[in-house]
Backbone as XML, in Angstrom:
<?xml version="1.0"?>
<chain id="A" units="angstrom">
  <residue number="1" name="MET">
    <atom name="N" x="13.895" y="-11.856" z="-17.554"/>
    <atom name="CA" x="15.058" y="-11.352" z="-18.529"/>
    <atom name="C" x="14.882" y="-9.734" z="-18.908"/>
  </residue>
  <residue number="2" name="SER">
    <atom name="N" x="15.779" y="-8.674" z="-18.703"/>
    <atom name="CA" x="15.054" y="-7.263" z="-18.777"/>
    <atom name="C" x="15.033" y="-6.800" z="-19.923"/>
  </residue>
  <residue number="3" name="LEU">
    <atom name="N" x="14.318" y="-5.771" z="-20.107"/>
    <atom name="CA" x="13.657" y="-5.335" z="-21.496"/>
    <atom name="C" x="14.318" y="-5.022" z="-21.643"/>
  </residue>
  <residue number="4" name="ARG">
    <atom name="N" x="15.771" y="-4.058" z="-22.242"/>
    <atom name="CA" x="16.507" y="-4.046" z="-22.545"/>
    <atom name="C" x="16.821" y="-5.270" z="-23.634"/>
  </residue>
  <residue number="5" name="ARG">
    <atom name="N" x="17.430" y="-6.456" z="-22.874"/>
    <atom name="CA" x="18.027" y="-7.710" z="-23.320"/>
    <atom name="C" x="16.744" y="-8.350" z="-24.195"/>
  </residue>
  <residue number="6" name="PHE">
    <atom name="N" x="15.424" y="-7.854" z="-23.419"/>
    <atom name="CA" x="14.675" y="-8.386" z="-24.580"/>
    <atom name="C" x="14.153" y="-7.896" z="-25.904"/>
  </residue>
  <residue number="7" name="GLN">
    <atom name="N" x="14.674" y="-6.974" z="-26.040"/>
    <atom name="CA" x="14.234" y="-6.415" z="-27.451"/>
    <atom name="C" x="15.696" y="-6.049" z="-28.510"/>
  </residue>
  <residue number="8" name="ALA">
    <atom name="N" x="17.027" y="-6.735" z="-27.107"/>
    <atom name="CA" x="17.741" y="-6.204" z="-28.732"/>
    <atom name="C" x="18.142" y="-7.861" z="-29.015"/>
  </residue>
  <residue number="9" name="ARG">
    <atom name="N" x="17.161" y="-8.121" z="-28.485"/>
    <atom name="CA" x="17.093" y="-10.026" z="-28.971"/>
    <atom name="C" x="16.473" y="-10.448" z="-29.909"/>
  </residue>
  <residue number="10" name="ALA">
    <atom name="N" x="15.104" y="-9.515" z="-29.448"/>
    <atom name="CA" x="13.396" y="-9.395" z="-31.084"/>
    <atom name="C" x="13.608" y="-9.192" z="-31.918"/>
  </residue>
  <residue number="11" name="THR">
    <atom name="N" x="13.118" y="-9.316" z="-33.416"/>
    <atom name="CA" x="12.858" y="-8.328" z="-34.150"/>
    <atom name="C" x="11.429" y="-8.614" z="-34.696"/>
  </residue>
  <residue number="12" name="ALA">
    <atom name="N" x="10.774" y="-7.745" z="-35.516"/>
    <atom name="CA" x="9.923" y="-7.829" z="-36.010"/>
    <atom name="C" x="9.593" y="-7.529" z="-36.814"/>
  </residue>
  <residue number="13" name="VAL">
    <atom name="N" x="9.493" y="-8.363" z="-38.655"/>
    <atom name="CA" x="9.551" y="-7.505" z="-39.975"/>
    <atom name="C" x="7.895" y="-7.308" z="-39.936"/>
  </residue>
  <residue number="14" name="ASN">
    <atom name="N" x="7.350" y="-6.235" z="-40.534"/>
    <atom name="CA" x="5.458" y="-6.210" z="-41.400"/>
    <atom name="C" x="5.498" y="-6.872" z="-42.852"/>
  </residue>
  <residue number="15" name="ASP">
    <atom name="N" x="5.407" y="-7.340" z="-43.282"/>
    <atom name="CA" x="5.193" y="-7.249" z="-44.854"/>
    <atom name="C" x="3.745" y="-7.022" z="-45.580"/>
  </residue>
  <residue number="16" name="ASP">
    <atom name="N" x="3.783" y="-5.431" z="-45.044"/>
    <atom name="CA" x="1.921" y="-5.036" z="-45.721"/>
    <atom name="C" x="1.593" y="-6.187" z="-46.691"/>
  </residue>
  <residue number="17" name="THR">
    <atom name="N" x="1.637" y="-6.722" z="-47.891"/>
    <atom name="CA" x="1.698" y="-7.273" z="-49.413"/>
    <atom name="C" x="0.934" y="-8.654" z="-48.808"/>
  </residue>
  <residue number="18" name="ALA">
    <atom name="N" x="1.691" y="-9.188" z="-47.661"/>
    <atom name="CA" x="1.726" y="-10.684" z="-47.726"/>
    <atom name="C" x="0.275" y="-10.763" z="-46.832"/>
  </residue>
  <residue number="19" name="ASN">
    <atom name="N" x="0.222" y="-8.764" z="-46.088"/>
    <atom name="CA" x="-0.294" y="-8.910" z="-44.409"/>
    <atom name="C" x="0.390" y="-9.963" z="-43.596"/>
  </residue>
  <residue number="20" name="THR">
    <atom name="N" x="1.297" y="-10.457" z="-43.355"/>
    <atom name="CA" x="2.100" y="-10.839" z="-41.854"/>
    <atom name="C" x="3.018" y="-10.380" z="-41.479"/>
  </residue>
  <residue number="21" name="LEU">
    <atom name="N" x="3.846" y="-10.535" z="-40.308"/>
    <atom name="CA" x="4.135" y="-10.320" z="-39.340"/>
    <atom name="C" x="4.828" y="-11.136" z="-38.880"/>
  </residue>
  <residue number="22" name="THR">
    <atom name="N" x="6.407" y="-11.201" z="-39.368"/>
    <atom name="CA" x="7.422" y="-12.279" z="-38.566"/>
    <atom name="C" x="8.374" y="-11.777" z="-37.968"/>
  </residue>
  <residue number="23" name="VAL">
    <atom name="N" x="7.540" y="-12.782" z="-36.572"/>
    <atom name="CA" x="8.916" y="-12.497" z="-35.346"/>
    <atom name="C" x="9.424" y="-13.046" z="-35.121"/>
  </residue>
  <residue number="24" name="THR">
    <atom name="N" x="10.429" y="-13.379" z="-35.040"/>
    <atom name="CA" x="12.497" y="-13.848" z="-34.273"/>
    <atom name="C" x="12.791" y="-12.879" z="-32.722"/>
  </residue>
  <residue number="25" name="PHE">
    <atom name="N" x="13.271" y="-14.481" z="-33.012"/>
    <atom name="CA" x="13.347" y="-13.917" z="-31.023"/>
    <atom name="C" x="14.816" y="-15.500" z="-30.919"/>
  </residue>
  <residue number="26" name="LYS">
    <atom name="N" x="16.092" y="-14.716" z="-31.031"/>
    <atom name="CA" x="17.338" y="-15.230" z="-30.874"/>
    <atom name="C" x="17.625" y="-15.253" z="-29.755"/>
  </residue>
  <residue number="27" name="GLY">
    <atom name="N" x="18.363" y="-16.955" z="-29.804"/>
    <atom name="CA" x="19.054" y="-17.246" z="-28.083"/>
    <atom name="C" x="17.875" y="-17.877" z="-27.659"/>
  </residue>
  <residue number="28" name="ALA">
    <atom name="N" x="16.795" y="-18.318" z="-27.586"/>
    <atom name="CA" x="15.457" y="-18.622" z="-26.624"/>
    <atom name="C" x="15.147" y="-20.553" z="-26.766"/>
  </residue>
  <residue number="29" name="GLY">
    <atom name="N" x="14.411" y="-20.780" z="-26.432"/>
    <atom name="CA" x="13.785" y="-22.268" z="-26.977"/>
    <atom name="C" x="12.750" y="-21.712" z="-27.423"/>
  </residue>
  <residue number="30" name="THR">
    <atom name="N" x="11.503" y="-22.222" z="-26.661"/>
    <atom name="CA" x="10.348" y="-21.696" z="-27.010"/>
    <atom name="C" x="9.935" y="-20.848" z="-26.310"/>
  </residue>
  <residue number="31" name="LEU">
    <atom name="N" x="9.169" y="-20.061" z="-27.027"/>
    <atom name="CA" x="8.132" y="-18.880" z="-26.598"/>
    <atom name="C" x="7.046" y="-19.102" z="-26.570"/>
  </residue>
  <residue number="32" name="SER">
    <atom name="N" x="6.286" y="-18.847" z="-25.721"/>
    <atom name="CA" x="4.944" y="-18.542" z="-25.482"/>
    <atom name="C" x="4.526" y="-17.186" z="-26.589"/>
  </residue>
  <residue number="33" name="VAL">
    <atom name="N" x="3.075" y="-17.204" z="-27.721"/>
    <atom name="CA" x="2.777" y="-16.553" z="-28.130"/>
    <atom name="C" x="1.262" y="-16.865" z="-27.846"/>
  </residue>
  <residue number="34" name="SER">
    <atom name="N" x="0.626" y="-15.502" z="-27.414"/>
    <atom name="CA" x="-0.943" y="-15.433" z="-27.696"/>
    <atom name="C" x="-1.391" y="-14.127" z="-28.804"/>
  </residue>
  <residue number="35" name="GLU">
    <atom name="N" x="-2.693" y="-13.725" z="-28.605"/>
    <atom name="CA" x="-2.528" y="-12.696" z="-29.500"/>
    <atom name="C" x="-5.003" y="-12.632" z="-29.014"/>
  </residue>
  <residue number="36" name="THR">
    <atom name="N" x="-4.749" y="-11.025" z="-29.563"/>
    <atom name="CA" x="-5.858" y="-10.325" z="-29.151"/>
    <atom name="C" x="-6.478" y="-9.593" z="-30.173"/>
  </residue>
  <residue number="37" name="LEU">
    <atom name="N" x="-6.040" y="-9.892" z="-31.605"/>
    <atom name="CA" x="-6.412" y="-9.463" z="-32.780"/>
    <atom name="C" x="-7.810" y="-9.472" z="-33.027"/>
  </residue>
  <residue number="38" name="SER">
    <atom name="N" x="-8.625" y="-7.879" z="-33.274"/>
    <atom name="CA" x="-9.545" y="-7.864" z="-34.311"/>
    <atom name="C" x="-10.758" y="-9.271" z="-35.002"/>
  </residue>
  <residue number="39" name="ALA">
    <atom name="N" x="-9.722" y="-9.132" z="-35.951"/>
    <atom name="CA" x="-9.959" y="-10.469" z="-37.396"/>
    <atom name="C" x="-9.711" y="-11.268" z="-36.672"/>
  </residue>
  <residue number="40" name="GLY">
    <atom name="N" x="-11.166" y="-12.351" z="-37.059"/>
    <atom name="CA" x="-10.618" y="-13.417" z="-36.902"/>
    <atom name="C" x="-9.600" y="-14.806" z="-37.243"/>
  </residue>
  <residue number="41" name="ALA">
    <atom name="N" x="-9.159" y="-13.722" z="-38.751"/>
    <atom name="CA" x="-8.754" y="-14.428" z="-39.333"/>
    <atom name="C" x="-7.367" y="-14.276" z="-38.942"/>
  </residue>
  <residue number="42" name="ASP">
    <atom name="N" x="-6.608" y="-12.955" z="-38.277"/>
    <atom name="CA" x="-5.547" y="-13.248" z="-37.602"/>
    <atom name="C" x="-5.414" y="-13.293" z="-36.389"/>
  </residue>
  <residue number="43" name="VAL">
    <atom name="N" x="-4.409" y="-15.038" z="-37.125"/>
    <atom name="CA" x="-4.471" y="-16.287" z="-35.729"/>
    <atom name="C" x="-2.480" y="-16.739" z="-35.963"/>
  </residue>
  <residue number="44" name="TRP">
    <atom name="N" x="-1.542" y="-16.967" z="-35.216"/>
    <atom name="CA" x="-0.803" y="-17.814" z="-35.355"/>
    <atom name="C" x="-0.441" y="-18.842" z="-36.427"/>
  </residue>
  <residue number="45" name="THR">
    <atom name="N" x="0.534" y="-19.248" z="-37.212"/>
    <atom name="CA" x="0.836" y="-19.790" z="-38.390"/>
    <atom name="C" x="1.082" y="-21.114" z="-37.279"/>
  </residue>
  <residue number="46" name="ALA">
    <atom name="N" x="0.448" y="-22.014" z="-36.982"/>
    <atom name="CA" x="1.740" y="-22.835" z="-36.379"/>
    <atom name="C" x="2.485" y="-23.893" z="-37.129"/>
  </residue>
  <residue number="47" name="ALA">
    <atom name="N" x="2.418" y="-23.821" z="-38.444"/>
    <atom name="CA" x="3.352" y="-24.415" z="-39.438"/>
    <atom name="C" x="4.581" y="-24.077" z="-38.927"/>
  </residue>
  <residue number="48" name="LEU">
    <atom name="N" x="4.256" y="-22.649" z="-39.080"/>
    <atom name="CA" x="5.434" y="-21.661" z="-39.183"/>
    <atom name="C" x="6.161" y="-20.887" z="-37.887"/>
  </residue>
  <residue number="49" name="GLN">
    <atom name="N" x="5.548" y="-21.769" z="-36.366"/>
    <atom name="CA" x="5.926" y="-21.826" z="-35.920"/>
    <atom name="C" x="7.155" y="-22.864" z="-35.515"/>
  </residue>
  <residue number="50" name="LYS">
    <atom name="N" x="8.873" y="-22.485" z="-35.534"/>
    <atom name="CA" x="9.691" y="-22.930" z="-35.645"/>
    <atom name="C" x="11.272" y="-22.361" z="-34.737"/>
  </residue>
  <residue number="51" name="GLN">
    <atom name="N" x="11.652" y="-23.999" z="-33.996"/>
    <atom name="CA" x="12.977" y="-23.142" z="-33.271"/>
    <atom name="C" x="14.070" y="-23.704" z="-34.628"/>
  </residue>
  <residue number="52" name="LEU">
    <atom name="N" x="15.153" y="-23.173" z="-34.646"/>
    <atom name="CA" x="16.290" y="-23.160" z="-35.281"/>
    <atom name="C" x="17.659" y="-23.402" z="-34.663"/>
  </residue>
  <residue number="53" name="CYS">
    <atom name="N" x="17.080" y="-25.070" z="-34.215"/>
    <atom name="CA" x="19.298" y="-25.134" z="-33.937"/>
    <atom name="C" x="20.252" y="-25.986" z="-34.840"/>
  </residue>
  <residue number="54" name="VAL">
    <atom name="N" x="21.288" y="-25.672" z="-34.373"/>
    <atom name="CA" x="22.408" y="-25.617" z="-35.057"/>
    <atom name="C" x="23.423" y="-26.185" z="-34.317"/>
  </residue>
  <residue number="55" name="PHE">
    <atom name="N" x="23.567" y="-27.777" z="-34.864"/>
    <atom name="CA" x="24.256" y="-29.006" z="-33.976"/>
    <atom name="C" x="25.998" y="-29.083" z="-34.732"/>
  </residue>
  <residue number="56" name="GLY">
    <atom name="N" x="26.726" y="-29.393" z="-34.081"/>
    <atom name="CA" x="28.192" y="-29.664" z="-35.327"/>
    <atom name="C" x="28.164" y="-30.786" z="-34.641"/>
  </residue>
  <residue number="57" name="VAL">
    <atom name="N" x="28.352" y="-31.255" z="-36.230"/>
    <atom name="CA" x="28.604" y="-32.902" z="-35.848"/>
    <atom name="C" x="29.828" y="-33.735" z="-36.338"/>
  </residue>
  <residue number="58" name="ALA">
    <atom name="N" x="31.200" y="-32.367" z="-35.487"/>
    <atom name="CA" x="31.972" y="-33.267" z="-35.705"/>
    <atom name="C" x="32.799" y="-32.374" z="-34.526"/>
  </residue>
  <residue number="59" name="LYS">
    <atom name="N" x="34.036" y="-32.766" z="-34.343"/>
    <atom name="CA" x="34.762" y="-31.692" z="-33.236"/>
    <atom name="C" x="35.380" y="-30.420" z="-33.376"/>
  </residue>
  <residue number="60" name="LYS">
    <atom name="N" x="35.521" y="-29.231" z="-32.706"/>
    <atom name="CA" x="36.217" y="-28.331" z="-32.920"/>
    <atom name="C" x="35.336" y="-27.323" z="-34.296"/>
  </residue>
  <residue number="61" name="CYS">
    <atom name="N" x="33.774" y="-27.555" z="-33.963"/>
    <atom name="CA" x="33.480" y="-26.642" z="-35.043"/>
    <atom name="C" x="33.162" y="-25.075" z="-34.797"/>
  </residue>
  <residue number="62" name="THR">
    <atom name="N" x="33.081" y="-24.910" z="-33.669"/>
    <atom name="CA" x="33.667" y="-23.862" z="-33.664"/>
    <atom name="C" x="34.655" y="-23.196" z="-33.045"/>
  </residue>
  <residue number="63" name="THR">
    <atom name="N" x="34.709" y="-22.135" z="-33.115"/>
    <atom name="CA" x="36.134" y="-21.658" z="-31.931"/>
    <atom name="C" x="36.097" y="-20.091" z="-31.816"/>
  </residue>
  <residue number="64" name="LEU">
    <atom name="N" x="36.546" y="-20.534" z="-29.722"/>
    <atom name="CA" x="36.571" y="-19.664" z="-30.027"/>
    <atom name="C" x="37.683" y="-18.538" z="-30.224"/>
  </residue>
  <residue number="65" name="VAL">
    <atom name="N" x="36.732" y="-17.238" z="-29.898"/>
    <atom name="CA" x="37.979" y="-16.059" z="-30.033"/>
    <atom name="C" x="38.263" y="-15.128" z="-29.852"/>
  </residue>
  <residue number="66" name="MET">
    <atom name="N" x="39.725" y="-15.106" z="-29.222"/>
    <atom name="CA" x="39.596" y="-13.718" z="-28.214"/>
    <atom name="C" x="40.413" y="-12.455" z="-28.912"/>
  </residue>
  <residue number="67" name="GLN">
    <atom name="N" x="39.820" y="-11.847" z="-28.713"/>
    <atom name="CA" x="39.666" y="-10.322" z="-29.049"/>
    <atom name="C" x="40.021" y="-9.525" z="-28.099"/>
  </residue>
  <residue number="68" name="ARG">
    <atom name="N" x="40.573" y="-9.539" z="-27.541"/>
    <atom name="CA" x="41.825" y="-8.756" z="-26.807"/>
    <atom name="C" x="42.609" y="-9.796" z="-25.904"/>
  </residue>
  <residue number="69" name="THR">
    <atom name="N" x="43.510" y="-9.419" z="-25.456"/>
    <atom name="CA" x="44.436" y="-10.164" z="-24.735"/>
    <atom name="C" x="43.697" y="-9.635" z="-23.202"/>
  </residue>
  <residue number="70" name="PRO">
    <atom name="N" x="44.073" y="-10.833" z="-21.861"/>
    <atom name="CA" x="42.996" y="-10.907" z="-21.083"/>
    <atom name="C" x="43.615" y="-9.667" z="-20.202"/>
  </residue>
  <residue number="71" name="ASP">
    <atom name="N" x="43.460" y="-8.929" z="-18.823"/>
    <atom name="CA" x="44.548" y="-8.221" z="-18.468"/>
    <atom name="C" x="43.661" y="-8.571" z="-16.516"/>
  </residue>
  <residue number="72" name="VAL">
    <atom name="N" x="44.841" y="-8.324" z="-15.573"/>
    <atom name="CA" x="44.095" y="-8.385" z="-14.505"/>
    <atom name="C" x="45.126" y="-7.611" z="-13.624"/>
  </residue>
  <residue number="73" name="LYS">
    <atom name="N" x="43.668" y="-6.296" z="-12.509"/>
    <atom name="CA" x="44.106" y="-5.222" z="-12.271"/>
    <atom name="C" x="43.412" y="-5.716" z="-10.720"/>
  </residue>
  <residue number="74" name="VAL">
    <atom name="N" x="44.813" y="-5.413" z="-9.767"/>
    <atom name="CA" x="44.752" y="-5.506" z="-8.055"/>
    <atom name="C" x="44.273" y="-4.003" z="-7.862"/>
  </residue>
  <residue number="75" name="VAL">
    <atom name="N" x="43.213" y="-4.086" z="-7.011"/>
    <atom name="CA" x="42.390" y="-2.207" z="-6.533"/>
    <atom name="C" x="42.705" y="-2.607" z="-4.509"/>
  </residue>
  <residue number="76" name="ASP">
    <atom name="N" x="43.102" y="-1.594" z="-4.387"/>
    <atom name="CA" x="42.586" y="-1.450" z="-3.049"/>
    <atom name="C" x="41.393" y="-0.837" z="-2.415"/>
  </residue>
  <residue number="77" name="HIS">
    <atom name="N" x="40.596" y="-1.780" z="-2.006"/>
    <atom name="CA" x="39.356" y="-2.370" z="-1.229"/>
    <atom name="C" x="39.268" y="-0.905" z="-0.411"/>
  </residue>
  <residue number="78" name="PRO">
    <atom name="N" x="38.549" y="0.273" z="-0.622"/>
    <atom name="CA" x="38.428" y="1.750" z="-0.179"/>
    <atom name="C" x="37.574" y="1.055" z="1.417"/>
  </residue>
  <residue number="79" name="GLU">
    <atom name="N" x="36.700" y="0.175" z="1.652"/>
    <atom name="CA" x="36.056" y="0.099" z="2.933"/>
    <atom name="C" x="36.208" y="-0.988" z="3.513"/>
  </residue>
  <residue number="80" name="ARG">
    <atom name="N" x="37.094" y="-1.540" z="3.210"/>
    <atom name="CA" x="37.830" y="-2.841" z="4.212"/>
    <atom name="C" x="39.067" y="-2.915" z="3.806"/>
  </residue>
  <residue number="81" name="ILE">
    <atom name="N" x="39.695" y="-3.733" z="5.038"/>
    <atom name="CA" x="41.051" y="-4.453" z="4.809"/>
    <atom name="C" x="41.580" y="-5.195" z="3.469"/>
  </residue>
  <residue number="82" name="GLY">
    <atom name="N" x="42.312" y="-5.245" z="2.675"/>
    <atom name="CA" x="41.731" y="-6.220" z="1.698"/>
    <atom name="C" x="42.588" y="-5.658" z="0.010"/>
  </residue>
  <residue number="83" name="VAL">
    <atom name="N" x="41.753" y="-5.664" z="-0.494"/>
    <atom name="CA" x="42.177" y="-5.592" z="-2.184"/>
    <atom name="C" x="40.626" y="-6.461" z="-2.982"/>
  </residue>
  <residue number="84" name="ASN">
    <atom name="N" x="40.613" y="-6.111" z="-4.426"/>
    <atom name="CA" x="40.464" y="-6.694" z="-5.096"/>
    <atom name="C" x="40.313" y="-7.041" z="-6.303"/>
  </residue>
  <residue number="85" name="ILE">
    <atom name="N" x="40.393" y="-8.172" z="-6.801"/>
    <atom name="CA" x="41.335" y="-8.770" z="-8.351"/>
    <atom name="C" x="39.900" y="-8.454" z="-9.159"/>
  </residue>
  <residue number="86" name="GLN">
    <atom name="N" x="40.656" y="-7.387" z="-10.203"/>
    <atom name="CA" x="39.382" y="-7.233" z="-11.583"/>
    <atom name="C" x="40.242" y="-7.083" z="-12.510"/>
  </residue>
  <residue number="87" name="ASN">
    <atom name="N" x="39.225" y="-8.941" z="-13.061"/>
    <atom name="CA" x="39.899" y="-9.426" z="-14.922"/>
    <atom name="C" x="38.761" y="-8.231" z="-15.779"/>
  </residue>
  <residue number="88" name="GLY">
    <atom name="N" x="39.639" y="-8.717" z="-16.857"/>
    <atom name="CA" x="38.522" y="-7.846" z="-18.224"/>
    <atom name="C" x="39.464" y="-9.620" z="-19.450"/>
  </residue>
  <residue number="89" name="VAL">
    <atom name="N" x="38.026" y="-9.946" z="-20.117"/>
    <atom name="CA" x="38.605" y="-10.086" z="-21.347"/>
    <atom name="C" x="37.420" y="-9.849" z="-22.052"/>
  </residue>
  <residue number="90" name="LEU">
    <atom name="N" x="37.597" y="-9.973" z="-23.525"/>
    <atom name="CA" x="36.885" y="-10.052" z="-24.604"/>
    <atom name="C" x="36.811" y="-10.704" z="-25.254"/>
  </residue>
  <residue number="91" name="TYR">
    <atom name="N" x="35.781" y="-11.680" z="-25.697"/>
    <atom name="CA" x="35.844" y="-13.061" z="-26.585"/>
    <atom name="C" x="34.359" y="-13.316" z="-27.259"/>
  </residue>
  <residue number="92" name="GLY">
    <atom name="N" x="34.545" y="-14.300" z="-27.870"/>
    <atom name="CA" x="33.300" y="-14.100" z="-28.928"/>
    <atom name="C" x="33.482" y="-15.786" z="-29.430"/>
  </residue>
  <residue number="93" name="THR">
    <atom name="N" x="32.495" y="-16.296" z="-29.905"/>
    <atom name="CA" x="32.386" y="-17.619" z="-30.814"/>
    <atom name="C" x="32.411" y="-17.100" z="-32.073"/>
  </residue>
  <residue number="94" name="LYS">
    <atom name="N" x="32.749" y="-17.729" z="-32.648"/>
    <atom name="CA" x="33.024" y="-17.692" z="-34.505"/>
    <atom name="C" x="33.226" y="-19.281" z="-35.435"/>
  </residue>
  <residue number="95" name="THR">
    <atom name="N" x="32.475" y="-19.381" z="-36.243"/>
    <atom name="CA" x="32.553" y="-20.583" z="-36.654"/>
    <atom name="C" x="33.126" y="-20.441" z="-38.304"/>
  </residue>
  <residue number="96" name="PHE">
    <atom name="N" x="34.188" y="-20.566" z="-38.574"/>
    <atom name="CA" x="34.848" y="-20.671" z="-40.375"/>
    <atom name="C" x="34.114" y="-20.614" z="-40.985"/>
  </residue>
  <residue number="97" name="ALA">
    <atom name="N" x="34.934" y="-20.431" z="-41.770"/>
    <atom name="CA" x="33.954" y="-20.853" z="-43.055"/>
    <atom name="C" x="34.041" y="-23.273" z="-43.319"/>
  </residue>
  <residue number="98" name="ASP">
    <atom name="N" x="35.334" y="-23.080" z="-43.246"/>
    <atom name="CA" x="35.826" y="-24.888" z="-43.603"/>
    <atom name="C" x="34.986" y="-25.422" z="-42.329"/>
  </residue>
  <residue number="99" name="ASN">
    <atom name="N" x="34.920" y="-24.778" z="-41.330"/>
    <atom name="CA" x="33.945" y="-25.681" z="-39.876"/>
    <atom name="C" x="33.083" y="-25.853" z="-40.034"/>
  </residue>
  <residue number="100" name="ALA">
    <atom name="N" x="32.326" y="-24.822" z="-40.816"/>
    <atom name="CA" x="30.795" y="-23.901" z="-41.217"/>
    <atom name="C" x="30.222" y="-26.065" z="-42.404"/>
  </residue>
  <residue number="101" name="LYS">
    <atom name="N" x="31.174" y="-27.048" z="-42.835"/>
    <atom name="CA" x="30.656" y="-27.837" z="-43.167"/>
    <atom name="C" x="30.369" y="-28.975" z="-42.526"/>
  </residue>
  <residue number="102" name="CYS">
    <atom name="N" x="31.527" y="-28.809" z="-41.017"/>
    <atom name="CA" x="31.074" y="-29.993" z="-40.272"/>
    <atom name="C" x="30.329" y="-29.685" z="-39.149"/>
  </residue>
  <residue number="103" name="MET">
    <atom name="N" x="28.786" y="-28.171" z="-39.740"/>
    <atom name="CA" x="27.647" y="-28.325" z="-38.628"/>
    <atom name="C" x="26.655" y="-28.716" z="-40.051"/>
  </residue>
  <residue number="104" name="VAL">
    <atom name="N" x="25.214" y="-28.590" z="-38.904"/>
    <atom name="CA" x="24.099" y="-29.089" z="-39.321"/>
    <atom name="C" x="23.009" y="-28.278" z="-38.757"/>
  </residue>
  <residue number="105" name="ARG">
    <atom name="N" x="22.427" y="-27.015" z="-40.006"/>
    <atom name="CA" x="20.953" y="-26.164" z="-39.695"/>
    <atom name="C" x="19.431" y="-27.865" z="-39.404"/>
  </residue>
  <residue number="106" name="VAL">
    <atom name="N" x="19.097" y="-27.620" z="-38.460"/>
    <atom name="CA" x="17.501" y="-27.787" z="-37.806"/>
    <atom name="C" x="16.633" y="-27.463" z="-37.735"/>
  </residue>
  <residue number="107" name="GLU">
    <atom name="N" x="15.374" y="-27.642" z="-38.396"/>
    <atom name="CA" x="14.239" y="-26.395" z="-38.023"/>
    <atom name="C" x="13.090" y="-27.602" z="-37.702"/>
  </residue>
  <residue number="108" name="ILE">
    <atom name="N" x="12.726" y="-27.178" z="-36.179"/>
    <atom name="CA" x="11.457" y="-27.993" z="-35.418"/>
    <atom name="C" x="10.457" y="-27.206" z="-35.348"/>
  </residue>
  <residue number="109" name="ALA">
    <atom name="N" x="9.563" y="-28.325" z="-34.945"/>
    <atom name="CA" x="8.594" y="-27.241" z="-35.287"/>
    <atom name="C" x="8.366" y="-27.137" z="-34.127"/>
  </residue>
  <residue number="110" name="SER">
    <atom name="N" x="7.938" y="-25.918" z="-33.586"/>
    <atom name="CA" x="7.973" y="-25.712" z="-32.269"/>
    <atom name="C" x="6.165" y="-25.335" z="-32.092"/>
  </residue>
  <residue number="111" name="SER">
    <atom name="N" x="5.451" y="-25.555" z="-31.884"/>
    <atom name="CA" x="4.111" y="-25.219" z="-31.550"/>
    <atom name="C" x="3.339" y="-26.110" z="-30.300"/>
  </residue>
  <residue number="112" name="THR">
    <atom name="N" x="3.607" y="-27.389" z="-30.712"/>
    <atom name="CA" x="3.059" y="-27.833" z="-29.552"/>
    <atom name="C" x="3.870" y="-28.432" z="-28.748"/>
  </residue>
  <residue number="113" name="PHE">
    <atom name="N" x="5.027" y="-27.066" z="-28.033"/>
    <atom name="CA" x="5.600" y="-27.508" z="-26.933"/>
    <atom name="C" x="5.837" y="-26.182" z="-26.869"/>
  </residue>
</chain>
């Protein structure tokens, strides 16, 4: 994974009052973590190492949303005989409010795997 992609998915929030740092990484299974802090009390709390999973309990919970009409361009290849067919589409996934009732959020303790 590239550094730019890693940074786009990772967030860290420091709470000076509670003396905690919360690190969240979107779109990954399990992450290996380590610490090399000077204070012995500065460790990862195993009870807070969680993996958040969202499951659909019925069909059609998530909808594919087309944000732009697909387009196709045929472009001559400059270095050989033939053409390149280029296509473009912009889409995303969305769970609408009425379908959200068909989903379950599950937090799994991930400190042991």
